[in-house]
DRENVOMI-480392 format. One line per field, with one value per residue: residue number from 1; x, y, z of N, C-alpha, C in turn. Coordinates in nm, 4 decimals, m for minus. Last residue first. Layout:
N
k <- (NUM, ...)
n.u <- (X, ...)
n.v <- (Y, ...)
n.w <- (Z, ...)
ca.u <- (X, ...)
ca.v <- (Y, ...)
ca.w <- (Z, ...)
c.u <- (X, ...)
c.v <- (Y, ...)
c.w <- (Z, ...)
//
This chain:
230
k <- (230, 229, 228, 227, 226, 225, 224, 223, 222, 221, 220, 219, 218, 217, 216, 215, 214, 213, 212, 211, 210, 209, 208, 207, 206, 205, 204, 203, 202, 201, 200, 199, 198, 197, 196, 195, 194, 193, 192, 191, 190, 189, 188, 187, 186, 185, 184, 183, 182, 181, 180, 179, 178, 177, 176, 175, 174, 173, 172, 171, 170, 169, 168, 167, 166, 165, 164, 163, 162, 161, 160, 159, 158, 157, 156, 155, 154, 153, 152, 151, 150, 149, 148, 147, 146, 145, 144, 143, 142, 141, 140, 139, 138, 137, 136, 135, 134, 133, 132, 131, 130, 129, 128, 127, 126, 125, 124, 123, 122, 121, 120, 119, 118, 117, 116, 115, 114, 113, 112, 111, 110, 109, 108, 107, 106, 105, 104, 103, 102, 101, 100, 99, 98, 97, 96, 95, 94, 93, 92, 91, 90, 89, 88, 87, 86, 85, 84, 83, 82, 81, 80, 79, 78, 77, 76, 75, 74, 73, 72, 71, 70, 69, 68, 67, 66, 65, 64, 63, 62, 61, 60, 59, 58, 57, 56, 55, 54, 53, 52, 51, 50, 49, 48, 47, 46, 45, 44, 43, 42, 41, 40, 39, 38, 37, 36, 35, 34, 33, 32, 31, 30, 29, 28, 27, 26, 25, 24, 23, 22, 21, 20, 19, 18, 17, 16, 15, 14, 13, 12, 11, 10, 9, 8, 7, 6, 5, 4, 3, 2, 1)
n.u <- (5.1576, 5.0458, 4.7377, 4.6462, 4.4362, 4.1008, 4.0093, 3.8218, 3.5485, 3.4421, 3.1208, 2.9687, 2.9052, 2.5791, 2.4132, 2.3554, 2.1104, 2.0115, 1.7481, 1.4930, 1.4224, 1.2011, 1.1635, 1.0156, 0.7637, 0.6467, 0.5233, 0.7531, 0.8820, 0.6855, 0.6882, 0.9320, 0.8923, 0.7052, 0.8349, 1.1867, 1.4721, 1.6073, 1.4449, 1.5219, 1.4486, 1.3246, 1.3689, 1.3316, 1.0491, 0.8620, 0.5532, 0.2487, 0.0894, m0.1459, m0.1080, m0.3106, m0.3904, m0.2477, m0.0407, m0.0109, 0.1803, 0.2686, 0.1211, 0.2348, 0.2221, 0.2624, 0.3162, 0.3464, 0.5998, 0.6865, 0.8722, 0.7916, 0.7331, 0.4940, 0.3475, 0.3380, 0.1526, m0.0619, m0.0707, m0.0973, m0.3518, m0.5031, m0.3167, m0.0658, 0.2401, 0.3088, 0.2321, 0.3408, 0.5705, 0.5559, 0.8024, 0.9540, 1.1227, 1.3694, 1.4774, 1.5982, 1.3035, 1.0189, 0.8688, 1.0694, 1.2192, 1.1695, 1.2392, 1.0466, 0.9364, 0.6996, 0.4545, 0.2729, 0.2570, 0.3297, 0.1570, 0.1135, m0.1188, m0.3061, m0.3969, m0.3949, m0.5601, m0.8004, m0.8531, m0.9054, m1.1052, m1.3195, m1.3507, m1.4379, m1.6745, m1.8193, m1.8561, m1.9939, m2.2205, m2.3632, m2.4262, m2.6638, m2.6497, m2.5271, m2.3389, m2.5064, m2.5772, m2.3355, m2.2604, m2.4458, m2.3598, m2.0994, m2.1731, m2.2926, m2.0736, m1.9050, m2.0478, m2.0535, m1.7751, m1.5688, m1.4727, m1.6652, m1.6376, m1.4142, m1.4953, m1.6997, m1.5350, m1.3772, m1.6023, m1.6924, m1.4628, m1.4465, m1.6910, m1.6508, m1.4374, m1.5776, m1.7648, m1.6046, m1.4766, m1.5982, m1.8849, m2.0381, m2.1731, m2.3542, m2.5150, m2.7195, m2.6433, m2.3990, m2.3785, m2.5840, m2.7399, m3.0100, m3.0476, m2.8324, m2.6463, m2.6513, m2.4993, m2.2388, m2.0993, m2.0449, m1.9469, m1.7245, m1.5657, m1.5244, m1.3940, m1.1565, m1.0522, m1.0217, m0.8370, m0.6167, m0.5847, m0.5196, m0.2850, m0.1200, m0.1150, 0.0161, 0.2548, 0.3741, 0.3756, 0.5376, 0.8139, 0.8215, 0.7559, 0.9716, 1.1577, 1.0385, 1.0601, 1.3433, 1.4076, 1.2960, 1.4174, 1.6904, 1.6442, 1.5740, 1.7974, 1.9795, 1.8587, 1.8893, 2.1610, 2.2284, 2.0885, 2.2594, 2.4987, 2.4222)
n.v <- (m2.6363, m2.8067, m2.7963, m2.5355, m2.2569, m2.2276, m2.0022, m1.7091, m1.5767, m1.2748, m1.1553, m1.0127, m0.6626, m0.5356, m0.4054, m0.0696, 0.1291, 0.3859, 0.6081, 0.6571, 0.9522, 1.1498, 1.1765, 0.9911, 1.0724, 1.0340, 0.7846, 0.6223, 0.6548, 0.5817, 0.3154, 0.2331, 0.2724, 0.0760, m0.1583, m0.1052, m0.2155, m0.4142, m0.5830, m0.8100, m0.8340, m1.0869, m1.3041, m1.5394, m1.5415, m1.4138, m1.2509, m1.1295, m0.8281, m0.5889, m0.2349, 0.0306, 0.2474, 0.3553, 0.5519, 0.8250, 0.9499, 0.6342, 0.2918, m0.0232, m0.3580, m0.6327, m0.9854, m1.3256, m1.5402, m1.8686, m2.0739, m2.3002, m2.5329, m2.5514, m2.6558, m2.4217, m2.2509, m2.3934, m2.3963, m2.1173, m2.0890, m2.2421, m2.1655, m1.8945, m1.7325, m1.5679, m1.2149, m0.9378, m0.6987, m0.4055, m0.2482, m0.0046, m0.0783, m0.0275, m0.0981, m0.3219, m0.4123, m0.2342, m0.1157, m0.3461, m0.5545, m0.4844, m0.4757, m0.4700, m0.4984, m0.6370, m0.6486, m0.7588, m1.0491, m1.2098, m1.3153, m1.3795, m1.2363, m1.1119, m0.9113, m1.0143, m1.2330, m1.1312, m0.9409, m1.1156, m1.2789, m1.0833, m0.9873, m1.2406, m1.2891, m1.0728, m1.0894, m1.3384, m1.2786, m1.0984, m1.2664, m1.4462, m1.5691, m1.7758, m1.6516, m1.5209, m1.7404, m1.8119, m1.5969, m1.6225, m1.8692, m1.7943, m1.6214, m1.7854, m1.9526, m1.7936, m1.7241, m1.9889, m2.0324, m1.7342, m1.5180, m1.3455, m1.1666, m1.0308, m0.9122, m0.7485, m0.5766, m0.4547, m0.3268, m0.1559, 0.0103, 0.1267, 0.2720, 0.4652, 0.6102, 0.7160, 0.8703, 1.0684, 1.2414, 1.5402, 1.6286, 1.9476, 2.1367, 2.1206, 1.8056, 1.6351, 1.5094, 1.4427, 1.1994, 0.9368, 0.7898, 0.8864, 0.7873, 0.5296, 0.5523, 0.5871, 0.8219, 0.7641, 0.6155, 0.7626, 1.0128, 0.9186, 0.8376, 1.0942, 1.2449, 1.0897, 1.1426, 1.4229, 1.4398, 1.3085, 1.4873, 1.7208, 1.6609, 1.6114, 1.8662, 2.0032, 1.8870, 1.9274, 2.2137, 2.3237, 2.2616, 2.3463, 2.6111, 2.7141, 2.6936, 2.8493, 3.1087, 3.1314, 3.1471, 3.4009, 3.5666, 3.5411, 3.6414, 3.9019, 3.9956, 3.9887, 4.1564, 4.3888, 4.4178, 4.4511, 4.6842, 4.8540, 4.8467, 4.9762)
n.w <- (1.5529, 1.7266, 1.5780, 1.3536, 1.4636, 1.3709, 1.1179, 1.1626, 0.9887, 0.8687, 0.8534, 0.5598, 0.5221, 0.5378, 0.2502, 0.2037, 0.1748, m0.0158, 0.0481, m0.2103, m0.3765, m0.5122, m0.7836, m0.9257, m0.8841, m0.6473, m0.6598, m0.6664, m0.4285, m0.2571, m0.3175, m0.2209, 0.0474, 0.1032, 0.0440, 0.0871, m0.0993, m0.2348, m0.5236, m0.7790, m1.1051, m1.2868, m1.4521, m1.3064, m1.3075, m1.5746, m1.4915, m1.5679, m1.4513, m1.4498, m1.4332, m1.2493, m0.9670, m0.7783, m0.7962, m0.9646, m1.1324, m1.2763, m1.2399, m1.1366, m1.1965, m1.0126, m1.0879, m1.0376, m1.1888, m1.3071, m1.4650, m1.7251, m1.8723, m1.9783, m1.7839, m1.6187, m1.7361, m1.6872, m1.3940, m1.3475, m1.4392, m1.2722, m0.9698, m0.9666, m0.9255, m0.6160, m0.5860, m0.6199, m0.6167, m0.8051, m1.0054, m1.2215, m1.5303, m1.7973, m2.1181, m2.2208, m2.4123, m2.3176, m2.1176, m1.9194, m1.7130, m1.3670, m1.0141, m0.7025, m0.3768, m0.1240, m0.0497, m0.2137, m0.0084, 0.1907, 0.4703, 0.7413, 0.8082, 0.5301, 0.3716, 0.0960, 0.0964, 0.1942, m0.0023, m0.2255, m0.1464, m0.1098, m0.3790, m0.5107, m0.3667, m0.4261, m0.7092, m0.7202, m0.5906, m0.7408, m0.9604, m0.7852, m0.4692, m0.3216, m0.1794, 0.0166, 0.1643, 0.2685, 0.4125, 0.6317, 0.7375, 0.8267, 1.0230, 1.2040, 1.2573, 1.3780, 1.6127, 1.7431, 1.7815, 1.7672, 1.6002, 1.5564, 1.7620, 1.6795, 1.4406, 1.5521, 1.6949, 1.4890, 1.3641, 1.5763, 1.6083, 1.3628, 1.3515, 1.5650, 1.4612, 1.2288, 1.3549, 1.4790, 1.3188, 1.4520, 1.5769, 1.5130, 1.7819, 1.9984, 2.0317, 1.9546, 1.7045, 1.7002, 1.8340, 1.8297, 1.9987, 1.9549, 1.6933, 1.5744, 1.2624, 0.9985, 0.9426, 1.0255, 0.8249, 0.5919, 0.6957, 0.8265, 0.6199, 0.4934, 0.6888, 0.7083, 0.4593, 0.4653, 0.6685, 0.5511, 0.3142, 0.4470, 0.5891, 0.3555, 0.2343, 0.4502, 0.4647, 0.2044, 0.2049, 0.3916, 0.3154, 0.0496, 0.0902, 0.2314, 0.0283, m0.1704, m0.0200, m0.0067, m0.2741, m0.3426, m0.1642, m0.2758, m0.5334, m0.4699, m0.3525, m0.5670, m0.7427, m0.5848, m0.5923, m0.8635, m0.9179, m0.7572, m0.8918, m1.1132)
ca.u <- (5.2191, 5.1848, 4.8191, 4.6682, 4.5684, 4.1926, 4.0094, 3.9522, 3.5953, 3.5294, 3.2373, 2.9812, 2.9893, 2.7126, 2.4224, 2.4288, 2.1877, 2.0532, 1.8883, 1.5337, 1.4990, 1.2323, 1.2385, 1.1607, 0.8083, 0.7265, 0.4420, 0.6652, 0.9656, 0.7347, 0.5672, 0.9094, 0.9934, 0.6586, 0.7256, 1.0633, 1.3819, 1.6089, 1.5216, 1.4585, 1.5586, 1.2886, 1.3660, 1.4635, 1.1161, 0.9537, 0.6930, 0.3154, 0.1747, m0.1120, m0.1343, m0.1901, m0.4250, m0.3735, m0.0176, m0.1112, 0.2049, 0.3063, 0.1677, 0.1535, 0.2974, 0.1640, 0.3604, 0.2564, 0.5573, 0.6268, 0.8473, 0.8203, 0.8590, 0.5987, 0.3610, 0.4224, 0.2996, m0.0288, m0.0671, 0.0271, m0.2430, m0.4976, m0.4328, m0.1435, 0.1333, 0.3426, 0.2397, 0.2077, 0.5625, 0.5369, 0.6889, 0.9358, 1.0280, 1.3250, 1.3964, 1.6847, 1.4354, 1.1036, 0.7998, 0.9197, 1.2339, 1.1549, 1.2537, 1.1409, 0.9529, 0.8414, 0.5436, 0.2881, 0.1888, 0.4417, 0.1553, 0.2238, 0.0074, m0.2679, m0.3879, m0.3233, m0.4321, m0.7423, m0.8272, m0.8024, m0.9760, m1.2767, m1.3021, m1.3152, m1.5623, m1.8059, m1.7883, m1.8656, m2.1353, m2.3070, m2.3428, m2.6012, m2.7048, m2.6430, m2.2933, m2.4258, m2.6704, m2.4146, m2.1764, m2.4495, m2.5019, m2.1237, m2.0914, m2.3709, m2.2102, m1.8664, m2.0103, m2.1838, m1.8538, m1.6274, m1.3767, m1.6540, m1.7546, m1.4165, m1.3994, m1.7337, m1.6313, m1.3231, m1.5282, m1.7752, m1.5058, m1.3284, m1.6614, m1.7612, m1.4273, m1.4575, m1.8061, m1.6814, m1.4015, m1.5343, m1.7693, m2.0170, m2.0786, m2.3656, m2.3960, m2.7422, m2.7841, m2.4246, m2.3610, m2.5191, m2.5895, m2.9422, m3.0358, m2.9574, m2.6518, m2.7067, m2.6555, m2.3224, m2.1463, m2.0927, m2.0553, m1.8386, m1.6054, m1.5745, m1.5152, m1.2495, m1.0851, m1.1056, m0.9723, m0.6741, m0.6168, m0.6321, m0.3962, m0.1401, m0.1730, m0.1251, 0.1741, 0.3397, 0.2853, 0.4023, 0.7649, 0.8612, 0.6656, 0.8352, 1.1764, 1.0444, 0.9296, 1.2605, 1.4665, 1.2552, 1.2900, 1.6641, 1.6920, 1.4723, 1.6789, 2.0085, 1.8696, 1.7483, 2.0810, 2.2745, 2.0447, 2.1183, 2.4891, 2.4774)
ca.v <- (m2.5476, m2.8307, m2.8375, m2.6711, m2.3125, m2.2477, m2.1376, m1.7555, m1.6414, m1.4006, m1.1612, m1.1173, m0.7789, m0.5485, m0.4979, m0.1954, 0.0833, 0.2451, 0.5776, 0.6128, 0.8214, 1.0951, 1.2863, 0.9559, 1.0771, 1.1549, 0.9090, 0.6280, 0.6828, 0.7116, 0.3882, 0.2218, 0.3596, 0.2154, m0.1280, m0.1451, m0.1094, m0.4128, m0.4601, m0.7851, m0.7831, m0.9927, m1.1726, m1.4805, m1.5235, m1.5205, m1.2394, m1.2518, m0.8910, m0.7174, m0.3582, m0.0290, 0.1577, 0.2831, 0.4027, 0.7590, 0.9501, 0.7486, 0.4227, 0.0851, m0.2390, m0.5246, m0.8599, m1.2198, m1.4575, m1.7252, m2.0400, m2.1746, m2.5259, m2.4853, m2.7257, m2.5500, m2.2192, m2.3644, m2.5172, m2.1842, m2.0055, m2.2856, m2.2270, m2.0212, m1.7671, m1.6670, m1.3562, m0.9632, m0.8412, m0.4583, m0.3253, m0.0551, m0.0215, m0.0820, m0.0087, m0.2169, m0.4535, m0.2855, m0.1997, m0.2996, m0.4827, m0.5711, m0.4146, m0.5190, m0.4290, m0.6384, m0.6112, m0.6179, m0.9846, m1.1175, m1.2940, m1.4581, m1.1973, m1.2394, m0.8925, m0.8945, m1.2440, m1.2503, m0.9131, m1.0121, m1.3341, m1.1569, m0.9031, m1.1652, m1.3864, m1.1019, m0.9636, m1.3070, m1.3831, m1.0575, m1.1404, m1.4047, m1.4649, m1.8160, m1.7379, m1.4370, m1.6546, m1.9207, m1.6268, m1.5044, m1.8625, m1.9080, m1.5843, m1.6702, m2.0156, m1.8459, m1.6269, m1.9175, m2.1184, m1.8454, m1.6208, m1.4560, m1.2677, m1.1112, m1.0007, m0.8539, m0.6475, m0.5227, m0.4149, m0.2444, m0.0660, 0.0460, 0.1764, 0.3572, 0.5372, 0.6275, 0.7639, 0.9731, 1.1070, 1.4677, 1.5453, 1.8103, 2.1215, 2.2408, 1.8850, 1.7091, 1.5539, 1.5543, 1.3343, 1.0302, 0.7668, 0.8985, 0.9220, 0.5719, 0.5545, 0.4597, 0.8143, 0.8324, 0.5366, 0.6304, 1.0125, 0.9753, 0.7331, 0.9780, 1.2807, 1.0870, 1.0066, 1.3682, 1.4976, 1.2580, 1.3348, 1.7061, 1.7048, 1.4974, 1.7477, 2.0394, 1.8971, 1.7765, 2.1348, 2.3322, 2.2370, 2.2075, 2.5182, 2.7078, 2.6236, 2.7164, 3.0494, 3.1162, 3.0414, 3.2712, 3.5550, 3.4946, 3.5068, 3.8054, 3.9826, 3.8973, 4.0216, 4.3534, 4.4037, 4.3297, 4.5606, 4.8342, 4.7845, 4.8337)
ca.w <- (1.4574, 1.7041, 1.6963, 1.3791, 1.4075, 1.4814, 1.1684, 1.1397, 1.0956, 0.8289, 0.9291, 0.6659, 0.4850, 0.6097, 0.3674, 0.1652, 0.2676, m0.0423, 0.0681, m0.0809, m0.3972, m0.3796, m0.7178, m0.9112, m1.0167, m0.6536, m0.6417, m0.7865, m0.5616, m0.2493, m0.3446, m0.3504, m0.0103, 0.1266, m0.0531, 0.1194, m0.0426, m0.0918, m0.4532, m0.6503, m1.0244, m1.1953, m1.5110, m1.3227, m1.1791, m1.5340, m1.5361, m1.5379, m1.5442, m1.3850, m1.5174, m1.3241, m1.0927, m0.7321, m0.8167, m0.8918, m0.9819, m1.1806, m1.2991, m1.1166, m1.2487, m1.0311, m1.0346, m1.0658, m1.0699, m1.3204, m1.3167, m1.6870, m1.7896, m2.0625, m1.8913, m1.5761, m1.7353, m1.8300, m1.4742, m1.3096, m1.5137, m1.4179, m1.0542, m0.8956, m1.0092, m0.7186, m0.5450, m0.5936, m0.6103, m0.6694, m0.9899, m1.0975, m1.4675, m1.6785, m2.0413, m2.1975, m2.3562, m2.4206, m2.2112, m1.9651, m1.8341, m1.4776, m1.1396, m0.7996, m0.4938, m0.1983, 0.0403, m0.2281, m0.1275, 0.1444, 0.3336, 0.6688, 0.8607, 0.6126, 0.5200, 0.1418, 0.0505, 0.2682, 0.1411, m0.2237, m0.1746, m0.0008, m0.2739, m0.5483, m0.3637, m0.2901, m0.6577, m0.7915, m0.5285, m0.6046, m0.9749, m0.9007, m0.5332, m0.4080, m0.2842, m0.0842, 0.1031, 0.1895, 0.3056, 0.5504, 0.6855, 0.7196, 0.9056, 1.1477, 1.2012, 1.2513, 1.5189, 1.6950, 1.6985, 1.8380, 1.6612, 1.4556, 1.7641, 1.7978, 1.4359, 1.4604, 1.7604, 1.5953, 1.2837, 1.5249, 1.7168, 1.4135, 1.2578, 1.5734, 1.5731, 1.2095, 1.2724, 1.5617, 1.3456, 1.3409, 1.6264, 1.4763, 1.6793, 1.9118, 2.0557, 2.0669, 1.7221, 1.6193, 1.9241, 1.7426, 2.0046, 2.0803, 1.7219, 1.6362, 1.4100, 1.0397, 0.9158, 1.1043, 0.9441, 0.5678, 0.5982, 0.9054, 0.7195, 0.4182, 0.6508, 0.8290, 0.4984, 0.3756, 0.6937, 0.6682, 0.2965, 0.3592, 0.6609, 0.4503, 0.1617, 0.3957, 0.5817, 0.2545, 0.1139, 0.4209, 0.4555, 0.0919, 0.0127, 0.3019, 0.1405, m0.2019, m0.0750, 0.1204, m0.1912, m0.4050, m0.1441, m0.1398, m0.5190, m0.5437, m0.2671, m0.4465, m0.7851, m0.6333, m0.4723, m0.7925, m0.9806, m0.7212, m0.7505, m1.1203)
c.u <- (5.3109, 5.2510, 4.9569, 4.7565, 4.5894, 4.3268, 4.1267, 3.9465, 3.7294, 3.5891, 3.3109, 3.1124, 2.9815, 2.7849, 2.5681, 2.4282, 2.2370, 2.1512, 1.9169, 1.6772, 1.5343, 1.2882, 1.2744, 1.2369, 0.9623, 0.7800, 0.5127, 0.5793, 0.8748, 0.8110, 0.5990, 0.7814, 0.9750, 0.7651, 0.6842, 0.9449, 1.2469, 1.5188, 1.5142, 1.5288, 1.5081, 1.4201, 1.3564, 1.4703, 1.2662, 1.0312, 0.7687, 0.4556, 0.2212, m0.0343, m0.0930, m0.2246, m0.3092, m0.4206, m0.1326, m0.0948, 0.0928, 0.2266, 0.2048, 0.2012, 0.2023, 0.2559, 0.2578, 0.3087, 0.4571, 0.5895, 0.8070, 0.7711, 0.8859, 0.7474, 0.4717, 0.4445, 0.3931, 0.1193, m0.0211, 0.0475, m0.1065, m0.3769, m0.4007, m0.2638, 0.0500, 0.2205, 0.2785, 0.2174, 0.4315, 0.5108, 0.6858, 0.8116, 1.0144, 1.2223, 1.3310, 1.6111, 1.5205, 1.2354, 0.8931, 0.9202, 1.0931, 1.1889, 1.2423, 1.1492, 1.0623, 0.8317, 0.6819, 0.3813, 0.2230, 0.3828, 0.2624, 0.2405, 0.1315, m0.1275, m0.3569, m0.3001, m0.3338, m0.5896, m0.7616, m0.7694, m0.8746, m1.1298, m1.2503, m1.2616, m1.4370, m1.6680, m1.7376, m1.7801, m1.9936, m2.1931, m2.2825, m2.5355, m2.6151, m2.7106, m2.4089, m2.3832, m2.6175, m2.5206, m2.2447, m2.3774, m2.4967, m2.2584, m2.1166, m2.2960, m2.2930, m1.9954, m1.9788, m2.1526, m1.9861, m1.7223, m1.4374, m1.5526, m1.7316, m1.5374, m1.3811, m1.6190, m1.6704, m1.4026, m1.4511, m1.7112, m1.6072, m1.3804, m1.5459, m1.7326, m1.5193, m1.4377, m1.6869, m1.7315, m1.4816, m1.4447, m1.6995, m1.8938, m2.0746, m2.2716, m2.4090, m2.6193, m2.8136, m2.5676, m2.3931, m2.4977, m2.5119, m2.8055, m2.9783, m2.9396, m2.7798, m2.6917, m2.7232, m2.4790, m2.2581, m2.1681, m2.1238, m1.9647, m1.7206, m1.6269, m1.5955, m1.3930, m1.1823, m1.1583, m1.0670, m0.8157, m0.6794, m0.6746, m0.5367, m0.2755, m0.2104, m0.1946, 0.0228, 0.2448, 0.2712, 0.3141, 0.6151, 0.8184, 0.7039, 0.7451, 1.0463, 1.0848, 0.9404, 1.1197, 1.3789, 1.2937, 1.2408, 1.5153, 1.6644, 1.5106, 1.5751, 1.8805, 1.8928, 1.7561, 1.9523, 2.1932, 2.0945, 2.0608, 2.3371, 2.4632)
c.v <- (m2.4504, m2.7280, m2.8591, m2.6911, m2.4493, m2.2970, m2.1523, m1.9062, m1.7145, m1.4506, m1.2803, m1.1327, m0.8950, m0.6753, m0.5197, m0.2938, m0.0614, 0.2284, 0.4267, 0.5868, 0.7796, 0.9697, 1.2300, 1.0719, 1.0547, 1.1729, 1.0398, 0.7536, 0.7069, 0.7561, 0.5367, 0.3074, 0.3510, 0.3076, 0.0217, m0.1117, m0.1586, m0.3124, m0.4700, m0.6620, m0.7312, m0.9472, m1.0625, m1.3572, m1.4712, m1.4720, m1.3496, m1.2465, m1.0298, m0.7892, m0.4797, m0.1564, 0.1164, 0.1991, 0.3154, 0.6170, 0.8798, 0.8621, 0.5261, 0.2090, m0.1143, m0.3971, m0.7449, m1.0922, m1.3362, m1.6693, m1.8937, m2.1434, m2.3870, m2.4858, m2.6688, m2.6326, m2.3366, m2.3390, m2.5022, m2.3165, m2.0769, m2.2178, m2.2636, m2.0512, m1.8967, m1.7057, m1.4364, m1.1217, m0.8825, m0.6191, m0.3686, m0.1272, m0.0831, 0.0044, m0.0679, m0.0994, m0.3347, m0.3226, m0.2533, m0.1574, m0.4595, m0.4800, m0.5253, m0.4431, m0.4865, m0.5710, m0.5967, m0.5684, m0.8250, m1.0367, m1.1818, m1.4082, m1.2658, m1.1831, m1.0086, m0.8786, m1.1299, m1.2591, m1.0204, m0.9741, m1.2323, m1.2214, m0.9739, m1.0812, m1.3234, m1.1843, m0.9975, m1.1948, m1.3669, m1.1527, m1.0965, m1.2775, m1.4347, m1.6997, m1.7911, m1.5243, m1.5743, m1.8365, m1.7224, m1.5409, m1.7447, m1.8895, m1.6790, m1.6270, m1.9005, m1.9077, m1.6767, m1.8100, m2.0540, m1.9129, m1.7409, m1.5581, m1.3812, m1.2147, m1.1002, m0.9566, m0.7733, m0.6208, m0.5165, m0.3647, m0.1853, m0.0475, 0.0781, 0.2393, 0.4289, 0.5489, 0.6659, 0.8515, 1.0216, 1.3420, 1.4857, 1.7542, 1.9779, 2.2334, 2.0074, 1.8008, 1.6411, 1.5988, 1.4511, 1.1639, 0.8573, 0.8901, 0.9531, 0.7220, 0.6044, 0.4520, 0.6814, 0.8302, 0.6336, 0.5878, 0.8642, 0.9720, 0.7891, 0.8696, 1.1708, 1.1398, 0.9940, 1.2242, 1.4261, 1.3148, 1.2726, 1.5671, 1.6812, 1.5283, 1.6328, 1.9344, 1.9192, 1.7926, 1.9937, 2.2395, 2.2189, 2.1630, 2.3784, 2.6190, 2.6099, 2.6414, 2.9120, 3.0644, 3.0252, 3.1459, 3.4113, 3.4621, 3.4498, 3.6656, 3.8893, 3.8839, 3.9286, 4.2009, 4.3324, 4.3102, 4.4410, 4.7167, 4.7620, 4.7684)
c.w <- (1.5119, 1.6068, 1.6521, 1.5125, 1.4515, 1.4201, 1.2698, 1.1904, 1.0703, 0.9539, 0.8992, 0.7321, 0.6001, 0.5571, 0.4181, 0.2809, 0.2294, 0.0847, 0.0507, m0.0767, m0.2578, m0.3837, m0.5760, m0.8301, m1.0123, m0.7972, m0.6726, m0.7800, m0.6701, m0.3863, m0.3434, m0.4060, m0.1776, 0.0426, m0.0268, 0.0255, m0.0168, m0.0327, m0.3058, m0.5793, m0.8833, m1.1060, m1.4256, m1.3944, m1.1959, m1.4130, m1.4990, m1.5899, m1.4893, m1.4901, m1.4272, m1.3995, m1.1663, m0.8553, m0.7726, m0.8912, m0.9054, m1.2207, m1.2056, m1.1993, m1.2327, m1.0681, m1.0799, m0.9932, m1.1231, m1.1850, m1.3188, m1.5329, m1.7476, m1.9972, m1.9941, m1.6976, m1.7000, m1.8319, m1.6217, m1.3848, m1.4776, m1.4753, m1.1845, m0.9978, m0.9579, m0.7932, m0.6582, m0.5151, m0.5524, m0.6945, m0.8419, m1.0816, m1.3269, m1.6101, m1.9146, m2.1133, m2.3422, m2.3568, m2.3231, m2.0148, m1.9035, m1.5957, m1.2472, m0.9231, m0.5737, m0.3250, m0.0059, m0.1113, m0.1154, 0.0243, 0.3065, 0.5253, 0.7903, 0.6740, 0.5932, 0.2902, 0.0960, 0.2235, 0.2205, m0.0762, m0.1769, m0.0284, m0.1658, m0.4468, m0.3959, m0.2846, m0.5140, m0.7370, m0.5967, m0.5659, m0.8398, m0.8941, m0.6709, m0.4874, m0.3677, m0.2027, m0.0110, 0.1084, 0.2040, 0.4048, 0.5913, 0.6579, 0.8015, 1.0145, 1.1353, 1.1842, 1.3825, 1.5936, 1.6444, 1.7343, 1.7238, 1.5108, 1.6740, 1.8078, 1.5640, 1.4465, 1.6688, 1.6670, 1.3789, 1.4444, 1.6656, 1.5098, 1.2949, 1.4705, 1.5919, 1.3444, 1.2485, 1.4862, 1.4256, 1.3948, 1.5161, 1.5340, 1.6340, 1.7770, 1.9545, 2.1205, 1.8664, 1.6472, 1.8439, 1.8094, 1.9130, 2.0866, 1.8516, 1.6904, 1.4698, 1.1873, 0.9650, 1.0656, 1.0149, 0.7118, 0.5811, 0.8281, 0.7860, 0.5081, 0.5722, 0.7865, 0.6121, 0.4009, 0.5909, 0.6884, 0.4188, 0.3373, 0.5765, 0.5436, 0.2517, 0.3347, 0.5333, 0.3821, 0.1612, 0.3314, 0.4675, 0.2212, 0.0506, 0.2254, 0.2264, m0.0725, m0.1062, 0.0894, m0.0611, m0.3407, m0.2113, m0.1084, m0.3913, m0.5262, m0.3359, m0.3536, m0.6694, m0.6639, m0.4903, m0.6551, m0.9040, m0.7892, m0.7071, m0.9837)
//
């Protein structure tokens, strides 16, 4: 009987040690794999276009990981710098005019450009806030990211009906890169205090990683000065 207890105790301890090590090692391994995959992807795009003299892989005994990514960052930054002056803007404008005259390509280019301008603007709040909506049925709630206020023709149609609508993105679990675009009445959205990063963690983990709720501090009550002569 005592031997069975000892075996059960050791098995429990070994299992706990294994899961503890898994909790520590798995995030590190997955993060390293994602980083290495991204670096390899960037190198595979950039290095083939580098001149032979400037590609260190041609005269070093080992490949230099991340060199293509560094070159890409430098080139993108340099393009942004050159675009800030009149000559650069003229060149970019000429290139855009050529793209706008190309069938099919112009639709893809305009759509992608608008997406990047909306998401990367400093003042933009797109996808930086999370909320809850009732979906797919009343009483069932799901997490969404707030994209932007409804604009254009869709806004005009909703305005005719007296509706104040918001564009939200409903991502699936555990891969939040795909999902559904929904137009939801503003009053039907329950805004959350958690950041978009915490909301993404909640989605990817399937609800296992719940961010801590930090309640806002109550406002200080100021006392009015006593009346003179009191």
